[in-house]
N, C-alpha and C positions, 0 to 999 in steps of 0.2 A: 504494500500500500504506500502511496506517495504521502509524504508529510511536508509541511512547510519548511522544515529545517534541513532535511536530508534529500539530496537529489537522488532519483533512481537512475542507476547506470546500467546500460545495456552494452556491456563491453566497455573498453576504454574510449571508444569513438562516439557512441551515440548515448545521449542522456535525456532525461525528462526532469524538469523542475517546474513546479506549479506556477512560479512567478515569471517564467520565461517562455515566450512563444505559446502562451495559453496552456502550458503543460504538455505540449505535443513533443514527440521525439525530434531531437535536433542534434547537430554535431557539437560535441563538447567544445567549449570555448568560443562558440559562435551563436548567432541568432538565425542560423540557416536550418529550417526544418527539413526533415527527410521527405515529407510530402511534396515540397517544392522541387526537389531533385527528381522525384518520380514524375511530377507534372512536366518538367523539362524534357525528360526522356520520352514521355508520351507525345510531346509536340515535335519529336524528331531530333532533339539536340544530341549530339555525340558527347562522349566523355571529354574529348578534347575541348569542345565548346563550353561545356560546363566548367571545366578547370580554368579555361581562359577567362570566363565571366566571373568566377568566384575563386580568385587566386589563393585564398586561405585554405581551400580544399585540396586534397591530394588523391592519388589513385586509391590509396587505402581507405579514404573516406567513402569513395564511390563504391568500393567493394563491400564495405560495411553497410552502406545504404541498400545495395542489391539484396544482401542477405536479410536485412531487417524488413524490407518490403516483402520478400518471400515468406518470412516467418510471421509477419503481422499484417497480412493483406487486408483483412477487414478493418483494422484500425486506420491504415493509410487511406483506404477507400472512403471511410467516414470523414477523415480529415480533409480529403479533396472535396467531398460533397459539401462540407461545412464552409469551404472557401467560396463556393458558388451560392449556397443558400444557408446562411448561418441560422442556428436555432434561435427562436425569439428570446430577446433579452440577454444573449450571450455576448457581453462586452469584451470578454477575454479574446475572442476571435478577432475583433476589430483591432484591439491592442496588438495582437500577434501580427496581424497584417500590416499595421502601421510601422512595426519594428523591422519588417523584412529588409534585408540589405538590397540595394539596387545593384544589378550587375555592373561591373566595371569593365566595359569593353574598351580595349585600346583603340584609339583613333588612328586610322591609317592616313598619314599625311598625303598619300598619293591618290586616295579615293576621291571621287568627284562628289 
C-alpha cells in the first residue's frame, strides 16, 4: 500500500509516490510517467526519438518501461484513459498533466 511518506518502488527505475504525477508510475528522479512513454510508442515514436526528446532517459529506462507496461497493462490503460477523460473531481490528474516535462527537441539550424 502506498503511504504519504514512503515511495513505492518498482525496481530501481520506476517509482510511485502519491504526491508526484498523481501517484502514477514514473521514472525515478523525474516527472516523466510511464504512460507517457507508452503513448509515444503508440503514436509511432522510436526509442531513439524518445531518448532525443527526453535526454534524462536512457535505454535502461525504456527497457524498464516495456517490462512495466507488460506487467501492468490494465493500470497503464487506465492511466491513458484518464488523460483523455479524467474522473470527475480528480484534481491530481490535472496537476500531473501540468507537471509533465515538455520534450526538448534540438533545433536543426539547417531546417527550413
